[in-house]
DOMIVO-362898 format. One record per residue (C-alpha): residue number from 1; residue in three letters; x, z, y. Coordinates in steps of 0.02 Angstrom, whole numbers, plus 50000, padded with zeros to 5 digits. Each point is the difference from the previous one (the first is absolute). Layout:
N
@seq: NUM, type: ala, u: X, w: Z, v: Y
...
//
This chain:
158
@seq: 1, type: met, u: 61984, w: 48452, v: 61543
@seq: 2, type: gly, u: 49836, w: 49910, v: 50025
@seq: 3, type: met, u: 49903, w: 50128, v: 49898
@seq: 4, type: lys, u: 49869, w: 50102, v: 50089
@seq: 5, type: thr, u: 49978, w: 50180, v: 49959
@seq: 6, type: gly, u: 49837, w: 50089, v: 49972
@seq: 7, type: arg, u: 50024, w: 50084, v: 50167
@seq: 8, type: asp, u: 49992, w: 49833, v: 50093
@seq: 9, type: arg, u: 49842, w: 49947, v: 49909
@seq: 10, type: thr, u: 49916, w: 50167, v: 50037
@seq: 11, type: gly, u: 50041, w: 49989, v: 50186
@seq: 12, type: arg, u: 49930, w: 49824, v: 50010
@seq: 13, type: gly, u: 49842, w: 50053, v: 49906
@seq: 14, type: val, u: 49973, w: 50147, v: 50118
@seq: 15, type: arg, u: 50021, w: 49888, v: 50152
@seq: 16, type: arg, u: 49878, w: 49872, v: 49930
@seq: 17, type: gly, u: 49875, w: 50136, v: 49957
@seq: 18, type: ala, u: 50012, w: 50074, v: 50175
@seq: 19, type: ala, u: 49976, w: 49827, v: 50079
@seq: 20, type: ile, u: 49847, w: 49964, v: 49893
@seq: 21, type: leu, u: 49928, w: 50173, v: 50037
@seq: 22, type: gly, u: 50029, w: 49977, v: 50187
@seq: 23, type: leu, u: 49919, w: 49828, v: 49997
@seq: 24, type: ala, u: 49850, w: 50069, v: 49905
@seq: 25, type: gly, u: 49984, w: 50140, v: 50128
@seq: 26, type: leu, u: 49997, w: 49875, v: 50144
@seq: 27, type: val, u: 49867, w: 49894, v: 49915
@seq: 28, type: ala, u: 49893, w: 50154, v: 49964
@seq: 29, type: cys, u: 49999, w: 50047, v: 50184
@seq: 30, type: ser, u: 49948, w: 49829, v: 50064
@seq: 31, type: pro, u: 49836, w: 50002, v: 50097
@seq: 32, type: thr, u: 49840, w: 49948, v: 49914
@seq: 33, type: glu, u: 49837, w: 49955, v: 50085
@seq: 34, type: arg, u: 49825, w: 50038, v: 49941
@seq: 35, type: phe, u: 49849, w: 49906, v: 50063
@seq: 36, type: his, u: 49830, w: 50086, v: 50011
@seq: 37, type: gly, u: 49834, w: 49922, v: 50046
@seq: 38, type: tyr, u: 49941, w: 49828, v: 50050
@seq: 39, type: val, u: 49973, w: 49907, v: 50164
@seq: 40, type: pro, u: 49923, w: 49826, v: 50004
@seq: 41, type: ala, u: 50109, w: 49859, v: 50067
@seq: 42, type: glu, u: 49979, w: 49940, v: 50179
@seq: 43, type: ala, u: 49928, w: 49835, v: 49934
@seq: 44, type: val, u: 49861, w: 50094, v: 49911
@seq: 45, type: leu, u: 49963, w: 50108, v: 50153
@seq: 46, type: ser, u: 49987, w: 49846, v: 50110
@seq: 47, type: thr, u: 49856, w: 49937, v: 49892
@seq: 48, type: ile, u: 49895, w: 50154, v: 50039
@seq: 49, type: ser, u: 49885, w: 49967, v: 50146
@seq: 50, type: leu, u: 49904, w: 50119, v: 50112
@seq: 51, type: gly, u: 49826, w: 50038, v: 49936
@seq: 52, type: glu, u: 50046, w: 49970, v: 49818
@seq: 53, type: asp, u: 49921, w: 50121, v: 49876
@seq: 54, type: arg, u: 50093, w: 50132, v: 49901
@seq: 55, type: ala, u: 49982, w: 49918, v: 49828
@seq: 56, type: ser, u: 50072, w: 49837, v: 50065
@seq: 57, type: val, u: 50150, w: 50090, v: 50076
@seq: 58, type: ile, u: 50037, w: 50093, v: 49838
@seq: 59, type: glu, u: 49983, w: 49838, v: 49902
@seq: 60, type: lys, u: 50129, w: 49915, v: 50112
@seq: 61, type: ala, u: 50123, w: 50144, v: 50029
@seq: 62, type: gly, u: 49979, w: 50098, v: 49839
@seq: 63, type: pro, u: 49943, w: 50179, v: 49972
@seq: 64, type: pro, u: 50053, w: 50117, v: 50141
@seq: 65, type: thr, u: 50121, w: 50143, v: 49978
@seq: 66, type: thr, u: 49876, w: 50119, v: 50079
@seq: 67, type: asn, u: 49838, w: 50006, v: 50097
@seq: 68, type: gly, u: 49965, w: 50080, v: 50168
@seq: 69, type: val, u: 49993, w: 50189, v: 50003
@seq: 70, type: leu, u: 49840, w: 50015, v: 50099
@seq: 71, type: gly, u: 49893, w: 49878, v: 49902
@seq: 72, type: glu, u: 50026, w: 49825, v: 49939
@seq: 73, type: asn, u: 50024, w: 49911, v: 50167
@seq: 74, type: asp, u: 50186, w: 49968, v: 49976
@seq: 75, type: ile, u: 50112, w: 49945, v: 49858
@seq: 76, type: phe, u: 50188, w: 50020, v: 49995
@seq: 77, type: tyr, u: 50141, w: 49912, v: 49909
@seq: 78, type: ile, u: 50160, w: 50103, v: 49996
@seq: 79, type: arg, u: 50173, w: 49953, v: 49937
@seq: 80, type: ser, u: 50156, w: 50110, v: 50007
@seq: 81, type: val, u: 50180, w: 49975, v: 49948
@seq: 82, type: phe, u: 50103, w: 50153, v: 49954
@seq: 83, type: arg, u: 50189, w: 49996, v: 49978
@seq: 84, type: his, u: 50076, w: 50117, v: 49871
@seq: 85, type: tyr, u: 50186, w: 50032, v: 50015
@seq: 86, type: gly, u: 50080, w: 50107, v: 49867
@seq: 87, type: phe, u: 49940, w: 50178, v: 50000
@seq: 88, type: phe, u: 49937, w: 49997, v: 50180
@seq: 89, type: ala, u: 49815, w: 50010, v: 50041
@seq: 90, type: pro, u: 49911, w: 49831, v: 50010
@seq: 91, type: glu, u: 49987, w: 49927, v: 50176
@seq: 92, type: glu, u: 49857, w: 49890, v: 50058
@seq: 93, type: val, u: 50080, w: 49845, v: 50076
@seq: 94, type: ser, u: 49846, w: 49892, v: 50023
@seq: 95, type: arg, u: 49813, w: 50027, v: 50018
@seq: 96, type: glu, u: 49868, w: 49870, v: 50034
@seq: 97, type: val, u: 49815, w: 50038, v: 50028
@seq: 98, type: val, u: 49861, w: 49873, v: 50022
@seq: 99, type: ala, u: 49838, w: 50074, v: 50066
@seq: 100, type: ile, u: 49841, w: 49898, v: 49993
@seq: 101, type: ser, u: 49856, w: 50075, v: 50099
@seq: 102, type: phe, u: 49818, w: 49958, v: 49975
@seq: 103, type: ala, u: 49862, w: 50010, v: 50130
@seq: 104, type: pro, u: 49842, w: 50100, v: 49961
@seq: 105, type: ser, u: 49915, w: 49833, v: 49963
@seq: 106, type: gly, u: 50122, w: 49975, v: 49856
@seq: 107, type: gly, u: 50111, w: 49860, v: 50067
@seq: 108, type: val, u: 50187, w: 50006, v: 50035
@seq: 109, type: ser, u: 50032, w: 50064, v: 50176
@seq: 110, type: asn, u: 50190, w: 50016, v: 50000
@seq: 111, type: val, u: 50155, w: 49965, v: 49894
@seq: 112, type: glu, u: 50156, w: 50098, v: 50048
@seq: 113, type: arg, u: 50176, w: 50008, v: 49928
@seq: 114, type: phe, u: 50115, w: 50151, v: 50023
@seq: 115, type: asp, u: 50176, w: 50037, v: 49941
@seq: 116, type: leu, u: 50114, w: 50151, v: 49993
@seq: 117, type: ser, u: 50049, w: 49983, v: 50183
@seq: 118, type: asp, u: 49817, w: 50021, v: 50051
@seq: 119, type: gly, u: 49990, w: 50169, v: 49914
@seq: 120, type: arg, u: 49959, w: 50153, v: 50103
@seq: 121, type: ile, u: 50029, w: 50182, v: 49966
@seq: 122, type: val, u: 49831, w: 50082, v: 49982
@seq: 123, type: pro, u: 50005, w: 50182, v: 50058
@seq: 124, type: leu, u: 49910, w: 50112, v: 49880
@seq: 125, type: thr, u: 49902, w: 50142, v: 50076
@seq: 126, type: arg, u: 50008, w: 50168, v: 49918
@seq: 127, type: arg, u: 49868, w: 50129, v: 50019
@seq: 128, type: val, u: 50087, w: 50166, v: 49988
@seq: 129, type: thr, u: 49898, w: 50155, v: 49971
@seq: 130, type: glu, u: 50062, w: 50161, v: 50072
@seq: 131, type: asp, u: 50041, w: 50128, v: 49869
@seq: 132, type: ser, u: 49937, w: 50177, v: 50008
@seq: 133, type: val, u: 50172, w: 50076, v: 49980
@seq: 134, type: gln, u: 50027, w: 50102, v: 50156
@seq: 135, type: asn, u: 50165, w: 50083, v: 49970
@seq: 136, type: gly, u: 50085, w: 50058, v: 49845
@seq: 137, type: thr, u: 50042, w: 49939, v: 49828
@seq: 138, type: phe, u: 49897, w: 49972, v: 49846
@seq: 139, type: leu, u: 50040, w: 50174, v: 49935
@seq: 140, type: arg, u: 49942, w: 50081, v: 50163
@seq: 141, type: gln, u: 49835, w: 49905, v: 49990
@seq: 142, type: leu, u: 49979, w: 50048, v: 49817
@seq: 143, type: ala, u: 50029, w: 50183, v: 50039
@seq: 144, type: gly, u: 49880, w: 49991, v: 50147
@seq: 145, type: ala, u: 49864, w: 49922, v: 49891
@seq: 146, type: ala, u: 50016, w: 50132, v: 49863
@seq: 147, type: gly, u: 49879, w: 50117, v: 50088
@seq: 148, type: asn, u: 49868, w: 49864, v: 50016
@seq: 149, type: phe, u: 49970, w: 49988, v: 49812
@seq: 150, type: asp, u: 49829, w: 50062, v: 49938
@seq: 151, type: pro, u: 49996, w: 50027, v: 49810
@seq: 152, type: ser, u: 49809, w: 50003, v: 49997
@seq: 153, type: met, u: 50002, w: 49813, v: 50029
@seq: 154, type: leu, u: 50074, w: 49977, v: 49826
@seq: 155, type: ile, u: 49856, w: 50092, v: 49913
@seq: 156, type: asn, u: 49841, w: 49901, v: 49975
@seq: 157, type: asp, u: 49853, w: 50118, v: 50026
@seq: 158, type: glu, u: 49850, w: 49891, v: 49975
//
C-alpha cells in the first residue's frame, strides 16, 4: 500500500521542474545596475583651491571625462547609473557632473556639482528648408520635367 507509482513520481518531478523554472525566471528579471564614468569624491574636491593650475587639478582629481567644448577652459567629470530590468530599455537613475572652470589666466575659477535633478531639457532648433514641390505628386513632377531634357548636353562636342 505504501508503494508509489510512476505517475506520482512524474507529477512531483513536473512540479519541482516548474518551481525551479519559475524561480530562475524571477532571478533573470531582477534589476541590474551599470555604472559609467567617474566623479572625484567630495574630500578630493575640497582640496582644490581657487587659482590652482590645470595640471595640479588633474593630478588631484584624476583625468577628466571630457574637456570643454569651446576650448580647454573647463573640465568635466561625469558619472551615470543605469538600471536594466529584464527586457525593458535601460533607465538612467542617477547622474552626477562636476564642472571645473578655469579663468583665462589658467587658474581655477569655479567648481560646480550637478545631479540628475538639475538637468534641463535643451530645445533643439531645426532649420527647415521649404521644398519646391508646389502641388502634385512625384509622377506629375517627373512628367512635367520630361520636356525640359536636352539630349545635346550628353554629347561632348569639344
